[in-house]
C-alpha positions in Angstrom: -55.4 137.4 -91.1 -53.3 140.3 -92.3 -56.1 142.7 -91.6 -56.4 141.5 -88.0 -52.6 141.9 -87.5 -52.6 145.4 -89.0 -55.5 146.4 -86.8 -53.7 145.2 -83.7 -50.6 147.1 -84.7 -52.6 150.3 -85.2 -54.2 149.8 -81.8 -50.8 149.4 -80.2 -49.4 152.5 -81.8 -52.5 154.5 -80.7 -52.0 153.3 -77.1 -48.4 154.5 -77.1 -49.3 158.1 -78.0 -49.6 160.3 -74.9 -53.1 161.5 -74.0 -53.1 165.3 -73.8 -54.9 166.3 -70.6 -56.2 169.8 -69.9 -53.9 171.8 -67.6 -55.4 174.2 -65.1 -52.5 176.4 -63.8 -52.6 177.5 -60.2 -52.7 181.3 -59.4 -49.0 181.3 -58.5 -48.2 179.6 -61.8 -50.3 182.1 -63.7 -48.6 185.0 -61.9 -45.2 183.7 -62.9 -46.2 183.1 -66.5 -47.8 186.6 -66.9 -44.7 188.2 -65.4 -42.4 186.5 -67.8 -44.7 187.3 -70.8 -45.0 190.9 -69.8 -41.2 191.2 -69.4 -41.0 190.6 -73.2 -40.4 186.9 -73.4 -43.5 186.1 -75.5 -42.1 183.1 -77.4 -39.5 181.3 -75.2 -37.2 178.9 -76.9 -37.0 175.3 -75.8 -34.3 175.7 -73.2 -36.2 178.6 -71.6 -39.4 176.6 -71.7 -37.7 173.8 -69.7 -36.4 176.4 -67.2 -39.9 178.0 -66.8 -41.5 174.5 -66.4 -39.0 173.7 -63.5 -39.9 177.0 -61.8 -43.7 176.3 -62.2 -43.3 172.8 -60.8 -42.6 174.4 -57.4 -46.3 175.0 -57.2 -47.8 172.0 -59.0 -47.3 169.5 -61.8 -46.8 170.8 -65.3 -45.2 169.6 -68.6 -43.1 171.4 -71.2 -46.0 171.1 -73.6 -48.3 173.0 -71.1 -45.8 175.9 -71.0 -45.5 176.0 -74.8 -49.3 176.0 -75.4 -49.8 178.6 -72.7 -47.5 181.1 -74.4 -49.1 180.2 -77.7 -52.6 181.0 -76.4 -51.4 184.1 -74.5 -49.9 185.5 -77.7 -53.2 184.9 -79.5 -55.1 186.7 -76.7 -52.7 189.6 -76.8 -53.0 190.0 -80.6 -56.8 189.8 -80.3 -56.8 192.5 -77.6 -54.6 194.7 -79.7 -57.0 194.4 -82.6 -59.9 195.3 -80.3 -58.1 198.3 -79.0 -57.3 199.4 -82.5 -60.9 198.9 -83.5 -62.1 201.0 -80.5 -59.8 203.8 -81.5 -60.9 203.7 -85.1 -64.6 203.8 -84.0 -64.2 206.2 -81.2 -66.7 208.6 -82.6 -69.2 205.8 -83.2 -69.0 203.4 -80.3 -71.1 200.4 -81.0 -70.9 196.6 -80.5 -67.3 196.4 -79.3 -67.1 193.7 -76.6 -63.9 193.0 -74.7 -63.1 189.6 -73.5 -62.3 189.1 -69.9 -58.5 188.8 -69.6 -56.3 187.8 -66.7 -54.8 190.6 -64.6 -52.1 189.7 -62.1 -53.5 192.5 -59.9 -56.7 190.5 -59.5 -55.0 187.7 -57.7 -55.2 187.5 -53.9 -51.7 186.2 -52.9 -50.6 186.4 -49.3 -47.0 186.9 -48.6 -45.3 185.9 -45.4 -44.7 188.8 -43.0 -45.3 191.6 -45.6 -45.2 194.3 -43.0 -41.5 193.9 -42.4 -40.6 194.4 -46.0 -43.1 197.2 -47.1 -42.6 199.8 -44.3 -39.5 201.5 -43.0 -40.7 202.9 -39.6 -38.5 202.9 -36.5 -40.6 200.1 -34.9 -41.6 198.2 -38.0 -38.6 196.0 -38.2 -37.6 197.6 -41.5 -34.0 197.9 -40.3 -33.7 194.2 -39.7 -30.4 192.9 -40.9 -28.9 196.5 -41.1 -27.6 197.3 -37.6 -25.2 199.9 -38.9 -28.0 201.8 -40.6 -30.1 201.6 -37.4 -27.3 202.9 -35.3 -26.7 205.8 -37.7 -30.5 206.7 -37.6 -30.4 206.8 -33.8 -27.2 208.8 -33.4 -27.8 211.3 -36.2 -31.0 213.3 -35.8 -30.6 215.0 -39.1 -30.8 211.7 -40.9 -33.7 212.9 -43.0 -36.4 210.8 -44.8 -34.9 211.4 -48.2 -31.6 209.9 -47.1 -33.5 206.9 -45.7 -35.4 206.4 -49.0 -32.1 206.6 -50.9 -31.1 203.4 -49.1 -34.2 201.6 -50.4 -35.5 200.3 -53.7 -38.7 198.7 -55.0 -38.8 195.2 -56.3 -41.8 192.9 -57.1 -41.9 189.8 -54.8 -44.6 187.3 -55.8 -46.2 190.2 -57.8 -46.3 192.6 -54.8 -44.3 195.9 -54.9 -41.9 195.6 -52.0 -39.3 198.0 -50.6 -35.9 196.3 -49.8 -32.5 197.7 -48.8 -29.8 198.1 -51.4 -27.0 195.6 -51.0 -27.2 192.3 -49.1 -30.7 191.1 -48.2 -31.4 188.9 -45.2 -34.2 186.8 -46.7 -35.0 184.8 -43.5 -35.2 187.9 -41.3 -37.3 189.8 -43.9 -39.8 187.1 -45.0 -39.4 184.4 -42.4 -38.7 180.7 -43.0 -36.3 178.9 -45.3 -37.0 180.3 -48.7 -35.3 180.3 -52.1 -35.5 183.5 -54.2 -36.0 183.1 -58.0 -35.7 185.9 -60.6 -38.6 186.1 -63.1 -36.2 184.5 -65.7 -36.3 181.3 -63.7 -32.8 181.6 -62.3 -32.3 181.2 -58.5 -30.6 184.2 -56.8 -27.4 183.2 -55.1 -27.7 183.0 -51.4 -25.2 182.1 -48.7 -25.6 179.5 -45.9 -27.2 182.1 -43.6 -30.0 183.0 -46.0 -28.5 186.3 -47.1 -28.5 187.4 -50.8 -24.9 188.8 -51.0 -25.4 190.5 -54.4 -28.8 192.0 -53.4 -31.7 192.5 -55.7 -32.2 194.7 -58.7 -34.5 197.7 -58.6 -37.8 197.2 -60.5 -37.1 193.5 -61.2 -39.6 190.7 -60.3 -38.8 187.8 -58.0 -40.6 184.8 -56.5 -40.2 183.2 -53.1 -40.3 179.4 -52.9 -40.1 177.3 -49.8 -36.9 175.3 -49.8 
């Protein structure tokens, strides 16, 4: 009788334990994770793991444990790759039998951004001056407004993994990318935007950002 009771208790405890299912991240989620990892955050603490998970949820379901194990596996792959590179350097004069595992590269993703032409070029007819009427007026009235001066008004950021030129200062997100979007920094923090869809503080040169439909 006691054995039967104990068996039922064990079965009940086993049923309460969550079943770990295999998580297959979407390309957008992989891109975000790789960007964060390559920025130097290779072992995020618990609070950062939660923040990253909330950002990834914009593109599909994910749990904190999925994020934790992804970084754990990514660190293992990185260390293995470093050992392979070191081995290849050591055996440079005698190359034999060194096989490299296929690793993920963000550049291999095919990710289509909304209206990329308006953000990547700065021609007179390209819409690159959208949101900067003062700059457009100066360009038309001042024929000696040379290309170097135009370039000094621009900077390069990475939007959804794509190198993109944007103006320094406030950025009109709706005019530049179209639609109602929220801009997230690669750290997982949303960039402050006013009610007109303008980033008053602008973006930081060389930083990575992600566009999410609001």
